[in-house]
All heavy atoms as an XYZ file, in Angstrom:
826
protein
N       0.847     -1.181      0.000
C       0.000      0.000      0.000
C       0.892      1.243      0.000
O       1.828      1.351      0.776
C      -0.893     -0.008      1.230
C      -1.777      1.207      1.318
S      -3.030      1.027      2.590
C      -2.383      2.111      3.811
N       0.605      2.170     -0.885
C       1.363      3.416     -0.948
C       0.687      4.484     -0.098
O      -0.536      4.525      0.012
C       1.480      3.918     -2.397
O       0.177      4.114     -2.919
C       2.225      2.932     -3.265
N       1.499      5.339      0.492
C       0.998      6.411      1.346
C       1.618      7.718      0.891
O       2.849      7.818      0.751
C       1.370      6.153      2.829
C       0.921      7.302      3.704
C       0.789      4.834      3.312
N       0.781      8.725      0.641
C       1.279     10.061      0.330
C       1.735     10.699      1.646
O       0.964     10.764      2.603
C       0.167     10.918     -0.286
C      -0.426     10.422     -1.603
C      -1.652     11.255     -1.962
C       0.590     10.480     -2.715
N       2.963     11.152      1.718
C       3.492     11.792      2.925
C       3.161     13.277      2.855
O       3.910     14.089      2.315
C       4.992     11.537      3.053
C       5.370     10.054      3.164
C       6.875      9.882      3.199
C       4.712      9.405      4.367
N       2.010     13.610      3.398
C       1.375     14.925      3.275
C       2.329     16.094      3.532
O       2.347     17.065      2.786
C       0.185     14.987      4.226
C      -0.602     16.257      4.189
C      -1.850     16.168      5.042
N      -2.758     15.118      4.629
C      -3.655     15.229      3.659
N      -3.778     16.352      3.007
N      -4.451     14.217      3.353
N       3.127     16.030      4.577
C       3.971     17.171      4.951
C       5.173     17.384      4.040
O       5.892     18.364      4.199
C       4.427     17.023      6.399
C       3.274     17.109      7.362
O       2.257     17.731      7.084
N       3.406     16.457      8.505
N       5.408     16.472      3.103
C       6.561     16.616      2.214
C       6.213     17.332      0.905
O       7.113     17.708      0.164
C       7.172     15.248      1.868
O       6.231     14.486      1.094
C       7.559     14.483      3.129
N       4.940     17.514      0.616
C       4.540     18.084     -0.670
C       4.616     19.602     -0.653
O       4.088     20.253      0.251
C       3.129     17.615     -1.047
C       3.128     16.201     -1.561
C       3.034     15.138     -0.685
C       3.251     15.932     -2.912
C       3.058     13.828     -1.139
C       3.277     14.634     -3.383
C       3.187     13.579     -2.495
N       5.305     20.151     -1.681
C       5.453     21.593     -1.842
C       5.346     21.918     -3.325
O       5.744     21.128     -4.173
C       6.825     22.052     -1.339
C       7.045     21.831      0.139
C       8.428     22.283      0.546
C       8.594     22.126      2.027
N       9.239     20.918      2.430
N       4.822     23.099     -3.622
C       4.715     23.544     -5.021
C       5.063     25.025     -5.085
O       4.731     25.788     -4.181
C       3.302     23.299     -5.549
N       5.736     25.412     -6.160
C       6.094     26.811     -6.354
C       6.310     27.081     -7.843
O       6.447     26.165     -8.639
C       7.336     27.183     -5.538
C       8.607     26.521     -5.981
C       9.535     27.011     -6.856
C       9.097     25.240     -5.569
N      10.556     26.106     -7.011
C      10.318     25.023     -6.231
C       8.616     24.262     -4.696
C      11.068     23.866     -6.058
C       9.369     23.106     -4.535
C      10.575     22.922     -5.204
N       6.343     28.367     -8.180
C       6.655     28.794     -9.539
C       8.083     29.332     -9.515
O       8.391     30.278     -8.788
C       5.691     29.898    -10.042
C       4.231     29.455     -9.942
C       6.065     30.318    -11.460
C       3.803     28.399    -10.920
N       8.953     28.730    -10.299
C      10.338     29.190    -10.421
C      10.353     30.281    -11.493
O      10.027     30.023    -12.642
C      11.232     28.018    -10.815
C      12.698     28.390    -10.908
O      13.038     29.586    -10.790
O      13.517     27.472    -11.106
N      10.701     31.471    -11.094
C      10.745     32.612    -12.019
C      12.180     33.104    -12.181
O      12.457     34.288    -12.071
C       9.841     33.729    -11.512
C       8.381     33.316    -11.417
C       7.501     34.494    -11.042
N       6.153     34.075    -10.703
C       5.196     33.810    -11.588
N       5.440     33.901    -12.866
N       3.996     33.442    -11.185
N      13.102     32.182    -12.451
C      14.510     32.536    -12.619
C      14.662     33.463    -13.826
O      14.036     33.244    -14.869
C      15.344     31.279    -12.815
N      15.499     34.503    -13.696
C      15.714     35.415    -14.827
C      16.276     34.679    -16.038
O      17.078     33.762    -15.900
C      16.748     36.425    -14.285
C      16.718     36.274    -12.806
C      16.259     34.883    -12.518
N      15.821     35.076    -17.206
C      16.325     34.501    -18.447
C      15.687     33.179    -18.839
O      16.103     32.563    -19.813
N      14.694     32.731    -18.093
C      14.019     31.467    -18.416
C      12.524     31.669    -18.227
O      12.102     32.503    -17.428
C      14.512     30.351    -17.504
N      11.717     30.902    -18.966
C      10.268     31.016    -18.749
C       9.907     30.499    -17.368
O      10.636     29.681    -16.798
C       9.666     30.130    -19.849
C      10.745     29.196    -20.236
C      12.042     29.905    -19.983
N       8.800     30.981    -16.793
C       8.389     30.466    -15.485
C       8.156     28.955    -15.552
O       7.762     28.415    -16.580
C       7.087     31.202    -15.180
C       6.809     32.091    -16.318
C       7.872     31.934    -17.343
N       8.430     28.288    -14.428
C       8.277     26.838    -14.365
C       7.587     26.476    -13.055
O       8.029     26.878    -11.984
C       9.651     26.180    -14.428
C       9.618     24.686    -14.380
C      10.971     23.978    -14.331
C      12.127     24.731    -14.856
N      13.401     23.984    -14.790
N       6.495     25.721    -13.156
C       5.824     25.186    -11.977
C       6.588     23.935    -11.545
O       6.859     23.056    -12.364
C       4.376     24.818    -12.286
C       3.659     23.997    -11.217
C       3.350     24.869    -10.006
C       2.404     23.378    -11.747
N       6.929     23.877    -10.269
C       7.624     22.711     -9.721
C       6.832     22.211     -8.522
O       6.419     22.997     -7.672
C       9.061     23.065     -9.291
C       9.850     23.583    -10.493
C       9.746     21.849     -8.656
C      11.214     24.135    -10.159
N       6.606     20.913     -8.471
C       5.900     20.286     -7.358
C       6.723     19.071     -6.945
O       7.122     18.269     -7.792
C       4.504     19.847     -7.808
C       3.471     19.750     -6.714
S       3.598     18.391     -5.554
C       3.872     17.002     -6.569
N       7.031     18.969     -5.644
C       7.790     17.833     -5.119
C       7.080     17.264     -3.899
O       6.311     17.966     -3.231
C       9.241     18.227     -4.751
C      10.026     18.668     -5.967
C       9.260     19.296     -3.667
N       7.346     16.019     -3.630
C       6.788     15.359     -2.454
C       7.249     13.914     -2.420
O       7.895     13.441     -3.355
N       6.935     13.222     -1.346
C       7.370     11.839     -1.166
C       6.182     10.926     -0.921
O       5.165     11.347     -0.368
C       8.301     11.718      0.045
C       9.597     12.494     -0.124
O      10.057     12.654     -1.270
O      10.146     12.934      0.898
N       6.361      9.669     -1.318
C       5.406      8.632     -0.960
C       6.160      7.525     -0.241
O       7.382      7.398     -0.387
C       4.647      8.052     -2.173
C       5.593      7.322     -3.121
C       3.867      9.123     -2.885
C       4.877      6.433     -4.122
N       5.439      6.739      0.530
C       6.024      5.600      1.227
C       5.398      4.336      0.656
O       4.186      4.266      0.476
C       5.763      5.703      2.724
C       6.489      4.626      3.512
C       6.498      4.886      4.992
N       7.349      6.039      5.258
C       7.119      6.949      6.197
N       6.062      6.847      6.962
N       7.931      7.954      6.383
N       6.265      3.347      0.371
C       5.820      2.055     -0.161
C       6.340      0.941      0.754
O       7.298      1.138      1.500
C       6.310      1.850     -1.620
C       5.661      2.858     -2.550
C       7.822      1.939     -1.723
N       5.705     -0.243      0.716
C       6.037     -1.291      1.685
C       7.353     -2.030      1.440
O       7.875     -2.665      2.348
C       4.852     -2.246      1.586
C       4.277     -2.016      0.245
C       4.550     -0.587     -0.085
N       7.881     -1.983      0.220
C       9.120     -2.710     -0.082
C       9.951     -1.910     -1.075
O       9.472     -0.949     -1.684
C       8.829     -4.085     -0.722
O       8.189     -3.876     -1.989
C       7.983     -4.968      0.151
N      11.195     -2.336     -1.255
C      12.002     -1.783     -2.341
C      11.402     -2.258     -3.667
O      10.544     -3.130     -3.684
C      13.448     -2.276     -2.246
C      14.210     -1.586     -1.146
O      13.931     -0.441     -0.805
N      15.182     -2.277     -0.585
N      11.852     -1.728     -4.762
C      11.421     -2.219     -6.060
C      10.119     -1.630     -6.570
O       9.392     -2.275     -7.313
N       9.805     -0.417     -6.157
C       8.611      0.258     -6.650
C       9.017      1.417     -7.543
O      10.100      1.986     -7.401
C       7.783      0.823     -5.496
C       6.978     -0.203     -4.768
C       7.450     -1.189     -3.960
C       5.558     -0.323     -4.767
N       6.410     -1.927     -3.447
C       5.236     -1.411     -3.924
C       4.532      0.371     -5.376
C       3.937     -1.822     -3.688
C       3.237     -0.027     -5.140
C       2.940     -1.115     -4.315
N       8.125      1.779     -8.431
C       8.273      2.939     -9.299
C       7.034      3.803     -9.116
O       5.926      3.271     -9.011
C       8.340      2.475    -10.755
C       9.434      3.057    -11.536
C       9.456      2.491    -12.951
O       8.534      1.819    -13.397
N      10.522      2.767    -13.651
N       7.224      5.121     -9.078
C       6.076      6.021     -8.912
C       6.268      7.238     -9.796
O       7.399      7.634    -10.098
C       5.954      6.441     -7.455
N       5.132      7.827    -10.196
C       5.212      9.035    -11.015
C       3.944      9.860    -10.878
O       2.898      9.366    -10.452
C       5.481      8.705    -12.467
C       4.352      8.007    -13.158
C       4.733      7.655    -14.570
N       3.543      7.220    -15.284
C       3.418      7.288    -16.578
N       4.395      7.750    -17.308
N       2.326      6.879    -17.154
N       4.083     11.120    -11.259
C       2.963     12.057    -11.292
C       2.663     12.384    -12.741
O       3.575     12.642    -13.528
C       3.329     13.351    -10.559
C       3.547     13.221     -9.061
C       4.206     14.479     -8.520
C       2.216     12.976     -8.359
N       1.386     12.373    -13.099
C       0.976     12.750    -14.449
C      -0.177     13.741    -14.356
O      -1.014     13.657    -13.453
C       0.541     11.525    -15.279
O      -0.464     10.810    -14.568
C       1.712     10.612    -15.577
N      -0.197     14.657    -15.295
C      -1.259     15.653    -15.348
C      -2.552     14.971    -15.781
O      -2.572     14.221    -16.760
C      -0.877     16.754    -16.336
C      -1.826     17.905    -16.359
C      -1.268     19.006    -17.259
C      -2.174     20.199    -17.275
N      -1.599     21.286    -18.080
N      -3.610     15.213    -15.033
C      -4.913     14.613    -15.362
C      -5.486     15.280    -16.609
O      -5.388     16.482    -16.788
C      -5.886     14.776    -14.206
C      -7.223     14.100    -14.499
C      -8.143     14.151    -13.344
N      -7.689     13.219    -12.311
C      -8.298     13.072    -11.157
N      -9.361     13.797    -10.854
N      -7.843     12.206    -10.270
N      -6.077     14.465    -17.440
C      -6.724     14.985    -18.637
C      -8.067     14.286    -18.789
O      -8.105     13.068    -18.867
C      -5.860     14.718    -19.864
O      -6.473     15.253    -21.005
N      -9.150     15.018    -18.784
C      -9.217     16.473    -18.653
C      -9.025     16.904    -17.199
O      -9.223     16.116    -16.273
C     -10.624     16.808    -19.132
C     -11.433     15.592    -18.805
C     -10.477     14.424    -18.966
N      -8.627     18.160    -17.043
C      -8.489     18.756    -15.720
C      -9.891     18.969    -15.144
O     -10.890     18.792    -15.827
C      -7.740     20.093    -15.820
C      -6.256     19.939    -16.053
C      -5.521     19.527    -14.791
O      -5.544     20.221    -13.781
N      -4.872     18.375    -14.846
N      -9.961     19.382    -13.885
C     -11.248     19.610    -13.234
C     -11.904     20.894    -13.716
O     -11.424     21.549    -14.640
N     -12.980     21.274    -13.064
C     -13.742     22.448    -13.501
C     -13.104     23.764    -13.079
O     -13.423     24.797    -13.640
C     -15.206     22.393    -12.998
C     -15.242     22.328    -11.472
C     -15.936     21.213    -13.604
C     -16.636     22.484    -10.893
N     -12.202     23.739    -12.082
C     -11.539     24.960    -11.637
C     -10.156     25.041    -12.284
O      -9.246     24.296    -11.925
C     -11.411     24.976    -10.111
C     -10.861     26.281     -9.586
O     -10.265     27.064    -10.320
N     -11.048     26.522     -8.307
N      -9.956     25.966    -13.232
C      -8.673     26.033    -13.938
C      -7.516     26.497    -13.053
O      -6.364     26.396    -13.458
C      -8.938     27.032    -15.063
C     -10.058     27.873    -14.572
C     -10.903     26.978    -13.714
N      -7.795     26.993    -11.860
C      -6.732     27.462    -10.955
C      -6.155     26.332    -10.102
O      -5.223     26.543     -9.340
C      -7.248     28.581    -10.039
C      -7.813     29.766    -10.784
C      -6.787     30.385    -11.706
C      -7.374     31.585    -12.439
N      -6.657     31.933    -13.624
N      -6.729     25.127    -10.215
C      -6.221     23.965     -9.478
C      -5.704     22.943    -10.494
O      -6.469     22.405    -11.287
C      -7.310     23.321     -8.597
C      -7.837     24.329     -7.581
C      -6.757     22.079     -7.900
C      -9.008     23.826     -6.759
N      -4.404     22.721    -10.466
C      -3.786     21.705    -11.313
C      -3.987     20.355    -10.640
O      -3.693     20.201     -9.447
C      -2.291     21.985    -11.467
C      -1.467     20.902    -12.158
C      -1.904     20.739    -13.613
C       0.005     21.218    -12.065
N      -4.495     19.381    -11.379
C      -4.722     18.047    -10.822
C      -3.676     17.088    -11.395
O      -3.540     16.952    -12.610
C      -6.141     17.530    -11.130
C      -7.186     18.504    -10.580
C      -6.327     16.129    -10.533
C      -8.607     18.160    -10.962
N      -2.939     16.445    -10.481
C      -1.945     15.443    -10.851
C      -2.367     14.104    -10.266
O      -2.809     14.029     -9.117
C      -0.573     15.815    -10.289
C       0.007     17.150    -10.731
C       1.336     17.401    -10.020
C       0.194     17.193    -12.239
N      -2.251     13.070    -11.069
C      -2.525     11.715    -10.598
C      -1.202     11.047    -10.240
O      -0.245     11.099    -11.009
C      -3.235     10.896    -11.675
C      -4.659     11.346    -11.897
O      -5.381     11.538    -10.898
O      -5.058     11.523    -13.060
N      -1.144     10.437     -9.055
C       0.033      9.704     -8.637
C      -0.227      8.230     -8.872
O      -1.268      7.697     -8.469
C       0.313      9.950     -7.148
C       1.678      9.451     -6.663
S       1.879      7.676     -6.457
C       0.709      7.328     -5.166
N       0.683      7.592     -9.574
C       0.561      6.148     -9.776
C       1.848      5.490     -9.303
O       2.940      6.038     -9.469
C       0.284      5.822    -11.248
O       1.336      6.299    -12.062
N       1.705      4.339     -8.683
C       2.856      3.578     -8.199
C       2.619      2.117     -8.518
O       1.502      1.631     -8.447
C       3.033      3.780     -6.696
N       3.701      1.444     -8.873
C       3.584      0.018     -9.146
C       4.850     -0.685     -8.689
O       5.943     -0.139     -8.733
C       3.340     -0.247    -10.622
C       4.495      0.127    -11.527
C       4.173     -0.111    -12.985
O       3.094      0.206    -13.437
N       5.116     -0.669    -13.702
N       4.654     -1.913     -8.244
C       5.785     -2.726     -7.823
C       6.351     -3.405     -9.061
O       5.613     -3.988     -9.859
C       5.331     -3.756     -6.805
C       6.470     -4.514     -6.196
C       6.006     -5.396     -5.047
O       4.826     -5.643     -4.877
N       6.954     -5.866     -4.264
N       7.650     -3.287     -9.228
C       8.299     -3.921    -10.362
C       8.369     -5.420    -10.118
O       8.322     -5.881     -8.983
C       9.696     -3.336    -10.565
C       9.738     -1.823    -10.801
C      11.171     -1.343    -10.889
C       8.963     -1.446    -12.042
N       8.499     -6.184    -11.201
C       8.544     -7.635    -11.060
C       9.844     -8.052    -10.367
O      10.835     -7.344    -10.389
C       8.420     -8.307    -12.428
O       9.486     -7.897    -13.251
N       9.793     -9.196     -9.757
C      10.957     -9.699     -9.038
C      10.779     -9.535     -7.544
O       9.866     -8.877     -7.074
N      11.664    -10.161     -6.803
C      11.586    -10.093     -5.354
C      12.331     -8.864     -4.848
O      13.333     -8.464     -5.428
C      12.166    -11.356     -4.736
C      11.313    -12.572     -5.015
C      11.774    -13.763     -4.212
O      12.342    -13.581     -3.122
O      11.548    -14.875     -4.682
N      11.825     -8.296     -3.782
C      12.461     -7.142     -3.166
C      12.388     -7.300     -1.659
O      11.415     -7.840     -1.140
C      11.754     -5.858     -3.604
N      13.398     -6.819     -0.956
C      13.359     -6.909      0.509
C      12.168     -6.139      1.062
O      11.825     -5.074      0.567
C      14.666     -6.243      0.954
C      15.508     -6.111     -0.259
C      14.614     -6.194     -1.441
N      11.529     -6.701      2.068
C      10.402     -6.032      2.705
C      10.945     -4.966      3.642
O      11.256     -5.244      4.798
C       9.508     -7.037      3.418
C       8.825     -7.951      2.446
C       7.494     -8.418      2.945
O       6.950     -7.835      3.884
O       6.996     -9.385      2.361
N      11.098     -3.796      3.103
C      11.677     -2.677      3.819
C      10.913     -1.435      3.399
O      10.868     -1.096      2.217
C      13.152     -2.560      3.425
C      13.877     -1.394      4.006
C      15.325     -1.390      3.527
O      16.034     -2.397      3.712
O      15.724     -0.374      2.951
N      10.284     -0.768      4.352
C       9.520      0.441      4.012
C      10.459      1.428      3.335
O      11.554      1.702      3.837
C       8.860      1.043      5.261
C       7.808      0.071      5.793
C       8.246      2.398      4.951
C       7.178      0.480      7.095
N      10.043      1.932      2.184
C      10.883      2.780      1.350
C      10.157      4.070      1.010
O       8.949      4.060      0.773
C      11.245      2.023      0.042
O      11.865      0.782      0.389
C      12.164      2.824     -0.840
N      10.902      5.159      0.972
C      10.351      6.452      0.572
C      10.824      6.759     -0.841
O      12.008      6.623     -1.153
C      10.818      7.565      1.542
O      10.359      7.232      2.847
C      10.260      8.910      1.142
N       9.886      7.166     -1.692
C      10.193      7.501     -3.087
C       9.895      8.985     -3.302
O       8.778      9.437     -3.038
C       9.343      6.665     -4.064
C       9.613      5.172     -3.878
C       9.600      7.091     -5.506
C       8.711      4.289     -4.709
N      10.883      9.754     -3.785
C      10.629     11.162     -4.088
C       9.889     11.307     -5.422
O      10.146     10.564     -6.365
C      12.027     11.779     -4.162
C      12.919     10.646     -4.547
C      12.286      9.393     -3.980
N       8.967     12.249     -5.467
C       8.219     12.555     -6.685
C       8.525     13.991     -7.100
O       8.766     14.855     -6.251
C       6.721     12.432     -6.443
C       6.203     11.055     -6.068
C       4.730     11.153     -5.670
C       6.374     10.089     -7.220
N       8.477     14.255     -8.394
C       8.679     15.612     -8.907
C       7.868     15.772    -10.175
O       7.834     14.878    -11.016
C      10.158     15.855     -9.191
C      10.461     17.283     -9.637
C      11.963     17.462     -9.839
N      12.281     18.817    -10.227
C      12.715     19.762     -9.411
N      12.867     19.490     -8.125
N      12.987     20.968     -9.860
N       7.227     16.927    -10.300
C       6.484     17.274    -11.509
C       6.897     18.688    -11.887
O       7.004     19.560    -11.028
C       4.974     17.225    -11.268
C       4.179     17.697    -12.457
C       3.874     16.823    -13.492
C       3.757     19.015    -12.558
C       3.162     17.258    -14.600
C       3.045     19.444    -13.674
C       2.753     18.570    -14.688
O       2.064     19.007    -15.772
N       7.147     18.918    -13.182
C       7.468     20.248    -13.683
C       6.599     20.550    -14.896
O       6.332     19.666    -15.705
C       8.941     20.347    -14.081
C       9.879     20.221    -12.921
C      11.334     20.451    -13.301
O      11.608     20.945    -14.418
O      12.206     20.138    -12.472
N       6.199     21.817    -14.990
C       5.421     22.280    -16.146
C       5.974     23.649    -16.521
O       5.941     24.575    -15.724
C       3.945     22.366    -15.778
C       3.050     22.714    -16.938
C       1.580     22.631    -16.565
O       1.106     21.519    -16.258
O       0.931     23.686    -16.578
N       6.521     23.747    -17.742
C       7.138     24.993    -18.175
C       6.711     25.330    -19.593
O       6.926     24.540    -20.500
C       8.655     24.877    -18.111
O       9.263     26.071    -18.513
N       6.113     26.496    -19.759
C       5.594     27.380    -18.721
C       4.280     26.813    -18.174
O       3.629     26.013    -18.843
C       5.350     28.698    -19.457
C       5.034     28.283    -20.854
C       5.863     27.038    -21.103
N       3.874     27.232    -16.967
C       2.593     26.755    -16.442
C       1.465     27.078    -17.411
O       1.451     28.154    -18.016
C       2.437     27.525    -15.123
C       3.829     27.921    -14.745
C       4.554     28.138    -16.044
N       0.535     26.171    -17.559
C      -0.563     26.344    -18.517
C      -1.622     27.319    -18.031
O      -2.476     27.727    -18.810
C      -1.201     24.987    -18.824
C      -0.224     23.993    -19.420
C       0.381     24.482    -20.719
O      -0.322     24.827    -21.647
N       1.699     24.545    -20.776
N      -1.596     27.681    -16.754
C      -2.567     28.626    -16.193
C      -1.927     29.276    -14.978
O      -0.825     28.904    -14.587
C      -3.857     27.887    -15.790
C      -5.088     28.785    -15.912
O      -4.978     29.984    -15.596
O      -6.141     28.287    -16.318
N      -2.579     30.236    -14.391
C      -2.106     30.871    -13.155
C      -2.621     30.050    -11.968
O      -3.529     30.456    -11.263
C      -2.602     32.324    -13.075
C      -1.916     33.249    -14.039
C      -0.428     33.425    -13.730
O      -0.048     33.498    -12.535
O       0.357     33.460    -14.693
N      -2.050     28.878    -11.798
C      -2.502     27.978    -10.748
C      -2.279     28.579     -9.371
O      -1.286     29.247     -9.110
C      -1.748     26.653    -10.811
C      -1.874     25.913    -12.118
C      -0.753     25.597    -12.868
C      -3.117     25.510    -12.597
C      -0.854     24.897    -14.060
C      -3.228     24.818    -13.787
C      -2.095     24.517    -14.512
O      -2.199     23.829    -15.688
N      -3.197     28.293     -8.459
C      -3.055     28.672     -7.061
C      -2.821     27.463     -6.178
O      -2.284     27.575     -5.086
N      -3.236     26.284     -6.691
C      -3.097     25.042     -5.926
C      -2.803     23.877     -6.861
O      -3.117     23.934     -8.050
C      -4.389     24.722     -5.160
C      -4.752     25.731     -4.109
C      -6.061     25.374     -3.424
O      -7.030     24.996     -4.068
N      -6.076     25.500     -2.103
N      -2.217     22.834     -6.264
C      -2.021     21.568     -6.963
C      -2.699     20.500     -6.125
O      -2.502     20.441     -4.909
C      -0.528     21.224     -7.126
C      -0.358     19.884     -7.829
C       0.213     22.316     -7.881
N      -3.514     19.664     -6.766
C      -4.137     18.535     -6.087
C      -3.462     17.263     -6.574
O      -3.374     17.040     -7.784
C      -5.633     18.459     -6.376
C      -6.309     17.331     -5.602
S      -8.089     17.246     -5.866
C      -8.134     16.324     -7.397
N      -2.952     16.468     -5.637
C      -2.342     15.195     -5.967
C      -3.369     14.127     -5.608
O      -3.744     13.982     -4.444
C      -1.028     14.965     -5.186
C      -0.012     16.078     -5.497
C      -0.419     13.618     -5.545
C      -0.055     17.213     -4.559
N      -3.842     13.418     -6.625
C      -4.893     12.417     -6.431
C      -4.283     11.022     -6.457
O      -3.383     10.728     -7.240
C      -5.950     12.554     -7.523
N      -4.816     10.193     -5.584
C      -4.370      8.814     -5.461
C      -5.621      7.992     -5.207
O      -6.611      8.517     -4.712
C      -3.377      8.733     -4.286
C      -2.806      7.384     -4.096
N      -3.153      6.589     -3.043
C      -1.907      6.687     -4.807
C      -2.483      5.451     -3.111
N      -1.732      5.485     -4.174
N      -5.589      6.735     -5.515
C      -6.763      5.888     -5.344
C      -7.356      5.921     -3.945
O      -8.532      5.693     -3.755
N      -6.549      6.250     -2.943
C      -7.020      6.241     -1.560
C      -7.183      7.644     -0.983
O      -7.249      7.807      0.225
C      -6.054      5.450     -0.694
C      -6.053      3.995     -1.047
C      -5.031      3.234     -0.227
N      -5.002      1.850     -0.624
C      -4.297      1.382     -1.641
N      -3.567      2.184     -2.365
N      -4.321      0.106     -1.929
N      -7.189      8.655     -1.819
C      -7.369     10.009     -1.301
C      -6.668     11.043     -2.147
O      -6.251     10.775     -3.267
N      -6.537     12.221     -1.565
C      -5.906     13.316     -2.289
C      -5.288     14.289     -1.298
O      -5.636     14.307     -0.118
C      -6.915     14.033     -3.170
C      -8.061     14.625     -2.398
C      -9.204     15.076     -3.294
O      -9.508     14.405     -4.279
O      -9.782     16.117     -2.955
N      -4.352     15.070     -1.804
C      -3.708     16.132     -1.044
C      -3.815     17.395     -1.887
O      -3.606     17.354     -3.093
C      -2.220     15.820     -0.800
C      -2.070     14.622      0.126
C      -1.501     17.021     -0.210
C      -0.628     14.206      0.314
N      -4.129     18.516     -1.252
C      -4.147     19.798     -1.950
C      -3.018     20.648     -1.374
O      -2.891     20.805     -0.162
C      -5.503     20.515     -1.798
C      -5.457     21.889     -2.459
C      -6.617     19.671     -2.402
N      -2.161     21.173     -2.258
C      -1.001     21.954     -1.875
C      -1.149     23.350     -2.465
O      -1.407     23.502     -3.661
C       0.294     21.304     -2.433
C       1.516     22.133     -2.077
C       0.430     19.883     -1.940
N      -0.990     24.366     -1.617
C      -0.976     25.737     -2.115
C       0.365     26.019     -2.775
O       1.407     25.580     -2.285
C      -1.199     26.737     -0.969
C      -2.595     26.652     -0.425
O      -3.563     26.480     -1.152
N      -2.720     26.791      0.893
N       0.324     26.741     -3.876
C       1.564     27.107     -4.551
C       2.150     28.297     -3.817
O       1.505     29.323     -3.654
C       1.308     27.413     -6.043
C       0.832     26.140     -6.737
C       2.559     27.982     -6.689
C       0.465     26.298     -8.169
N       3.380     28.124     -3.333
C       4.040     29.165     -2.548
C       5.281     29.675     -3.226
O       5.456     29.554     -4.435
N       6.160     30.201     -2.417
C       7.440     30.722     -2.900
C       8.499     29.635     -2.778
O       8.452     28.815     -1.876
C       7.863     31.928     -2.069
C       6.906     33.077     -2.179
C       7.459     34.280     -1.414
N       6.575     35.393     -1.509
C       6.581     36.279     -2.496
N       7.427     36.161     -3.481
N       5.733     37.289     -2.501
N       9.493     29.658     -3.694
C      10.566     28.654     -3.583
C      11.370     28.872     -2.309
O      11.489     29.988     -1.831
C      11.417     28.900     -4.828
C      11.081     30.269     -5.280
C       9.685     30.554     -4.804
N      11.928     27.781     -1.783
C      12.741     27.865     -0.555
C      14.147     28.294     -0.888
O      14.690     28.031     -1.864
C      12.771     26.524      0.171
C      11.401     26.138      0.679
O      10.550     26.988      0.896
N      11.207     24.845      0.850
């Protein structure tokens, strides 16, 4: 079972000089064993509110045996330039969702 680690998710717009703005979203998930792959994909179609970017998180266990060791997998999504003036990112998973406000880069 995969778990979204709520406190690890952050989103911001990188407005570095000389480059187009880039939306960056990072966060971690926890999986029960080694040997998993996870990714974020933009939902299509998006929801009814264009200011909320919806990303679907999918994770799958790769074939083969893996040690039963709880593992954390980092996730990252980038969109350059952002397709809208997003205020929030929603990360959806089969067992729930997390909504992250887009803030300033650290």
